[in-house]
N, C-alpha and C positions, 0 to 999 in steps of 0.2 A: 601580393595576396594578405589577407586579411585575416589569421589563424586562429582567432574569438567568434569566428563567423561559423557553424556547420556547415559545412557541404549537402546543397541538396542533395536530396533523398529521392529518386525514383516510386511512385506509387505503385503501389503492386494490382491488381485485381484483387479483388475485397474477401473473393470467397477462395482464392490462394493465398493470401496471407491467412488467413485464419489456418488453413490445413498449414504453414506452415511453423506457426507458433504454435500450433498443436502438436506438432514434431516434431518439436523442441523440447516440449514437454518431456512430451514419451523418453524421447532421447536418455533426457538426464535423469529422468528417475531408474532408468535402466542402469545409469553409473551406481546404484548405492544397491547392492545386494546382501547388506548386513541389516535390515532397520531396526532401531534399538527404541522408536517411540510408541507409549501403548497411547489408544484412546482417548479421548479423554471422557471419563463418564459424565451423566448428568447427574445432577439432587432433587431429590423429590421436594424442598425445603424451599422456604423463599429466599430471594435476592435483595442482596441489599450493596450499595458504592459503597465502595470507605475510602479509597484513595484516590487522585488522579494529580497527572501533573501533563504537560508540555513541555517542549524544549524545540524551539528552532534555529536550524541548523543550516550552513552552506560549507559545502568539504572544497575544499580547498585540495584535496588529493587522493589518491586513490592508495588501496591496501589489498591486497590481493591472497596474503596470507592467513591462518587462523591465528585468533590473540592467544596472549599470550595467560589474559585473565586472572580474574578475584579471588581470594581464597576463602575459600565456604562455598564459591556456585564448582558446579559439576564442569569437567572441563571436555566432555564429548566431541569427540571431530565430526568437523564438516560430514565427511563421507557414510555416516553410521545413524545419519536422520534422517528417515525415508522424506518423500516429497509428498507434500497435500494442494493440489489447485485448489484454487479460487472462484475461478471463472469459470461460471456457471450457463447453461443454454433451457431454453430456446432463447433467444434476442427480446428486448424491450419492446414494447409497442409504443406509436408513434403518441397514442394517448397517454401512456405513462410517459414515456422522454417529456413530451411537453409540460404536464404537470408539474413533472419535478422539477422542471426548470423554473417556472411559473415560481414553485415555491422557495427554489434559490436565490431569484432573481427580488424575492422580497425583502425588502433593509430591514437588517436587524439591529437594536441598538447593543455596541460595546459597554462595557462598564461606568461610560463617563457620559455614556448617554447620546453617541454619534450613529448613526446606521453607517455598517458596514463596508456600503460600494454605494455608487450613486445611481445604480440603475431603478427599471418601478416591473413592476409582473407580468405589463405588458410587453417588457423589451423580449420575454422568451415567444411571443407570438410570432418577431417575424425571424425569430433568433436560427443560425447557420448551425448545424447540427452536424460534427463532428465525430464523435464518438459514443457510441452507450452500450453497456454490457450487464449483466447480475454479475452481484460479487456473492457466493455465498462466505458467511462470516462468523466467524465463533457468536454464539450470543453470550447472556452476562454467565451461563454454568459451563462455557466452556464448546458446546457441540457445535458444529462447523452445521449451523443451518438458517441464520440470520440471514435470509436474502433481501441487496439492498443494490440499489440501483446509481450506477458511477460513470456518470455524463462528465462530456464538454462540447461546450460550443462557445462562438463567438455570437455581440448582438452585434444588430446592421448598425446602430446611430454612434455606436464610442470604438466598435467596431476591437472590442474588447474583447479576452479569449477569459474562460471561466472554468473553471473544474467541480464539479459539487456528486455527492456522496447521499445517495436520499434526502434532497432540497437544503440540502447544509451546505454551504460553501468551504470547501477547503482552500482553492488556489486562484489567483488570480492575475491577469498579466498581459505580456504581449504574444501573438499567438508564437512568435518566433524568440525564443529566448536569447541573446547572444553572450551571457553568463557561461552557456554551455560550453564545458572545452573538455579535452582530455585528459585535463587539469581541474575539473570540474563535473565529474559523470551525472553525478545523482544526490545535488543541492533536495531540501525536503524537510519536511517537521515530522517529526513525532514523540509520538505521546504515550502516555501508561495511565491503568486505573487499575483497580483492585477492587472485584466484587465478590458475595459471598453466598457459596448454595448449598444450604446444609449445613455442617460444622466445618467445609474446608473451603479454602480460600481460592478464589482464583485468579491470578493475573494476565490482563491484556498488555498489549503494545501495538502502537498502528504508527504505521510510515507510509504520510504523504508527498509525492516527490515530483519533480520537473526531470527528463534524463535525457540525454545527450541523442544523436540519433543510434548509437551502437550497440547503444544497451533496448533487450530485447523480451528480455524476463529477470522479474526479482524478486527476493525471496527473503524470509522474515524467519527468525522462530528466537524464543525466549531459553534459558536456562536459569535453574535455581538450586538450591542446595539439597533436591534431592533427585533429581532429576531434569532432563530438558525434553521439548513439543518438534514436533516434523519442523520442516520448512515448510512452511504458508507460500505458496506460491501462484504471482501475478503477470499478468505479459503486458507490457506494455504499449498503450495506446496513444495515439498524436501527443509523442514525448513525455509523457507523463503517465503518473498511473496511484495506485493505494494497495497497502496489503496492510494484513491484521494478523494478527494471532493471541495462542492461548496458552493457560499451564496449569494444570490444576495443582491443588495442595502448594500453591506459591503467591506471594506477597508483592506486589508493583512497586520497590522500595531503592533507592542506592542502597547497595552490600546487598541486599537482596537477592534481585535477581539482573541477568545483562542480557542485554537482546543484540543478536547479532542479523545485519542485512547485507545481502549482496546480492550481485548482477552479473549476469551473460549477457554473450554478444551471439549473433545468430549462429556462428559455431558451434555454441554450447562450449565457450571459455569461460571461467571466471574474469571478469575485468576490477573487478570491484568489489571490497569485504571491509565493513565496519563495524565496530561493536560498544553500545551506547550500554550506561549503567552507572 
């Protein structure tokens, strides 16, 4: 038996699968009875990008304990941060899904002038759409009202798998990722940036990932010198996902904030924890 290949997973009825995942979110939220997160307030002034950064990671281990943390950054226990679901309803329409896929399939040039992939926009016209959901993500001011379309699909000619967010390519690869294993549950890419709304900066962090079939829920929070955000929560679809969070009055720089990401299985057990920063 090849232990590097994830076991087959029986496909659930779509309606039942959705109910099961939302039930998991509700149960997880009930575990946290003492929320300490204060909702992020919007600023009424202009917004400017200050810093950005991207780090590519492929984890070869998992940690389920809270991190020791860095000096100067608050160490809020995981159970004291409330959960903030990012999945939004209703579902996107077929027209919205296909339009976003066409935009994602439009080759874009990288820093040295090469296209990011070999597909063409019309590849979306015959694509096999696997998942599509609206995510209610933090905007530049930190408020959770920026709705964006996350989708996965395969193209007919190449049979490649793509993950896109609002027409921007996040990940691509084989439908079955043979690198996923109990020792490599959540390989992904995290990035951060700082925006400024009025007089206060807002730290943003995101994580796009492939997930082992045992992972059904992923959460991200940001901790700074003055406080911590809640856990921004997303459900895993098609063994992949994207999560993004924000923290007001914080700057996304090494030593200024830390980003916690954790994962849960279908029983609600935490099976992975990692801190970046």
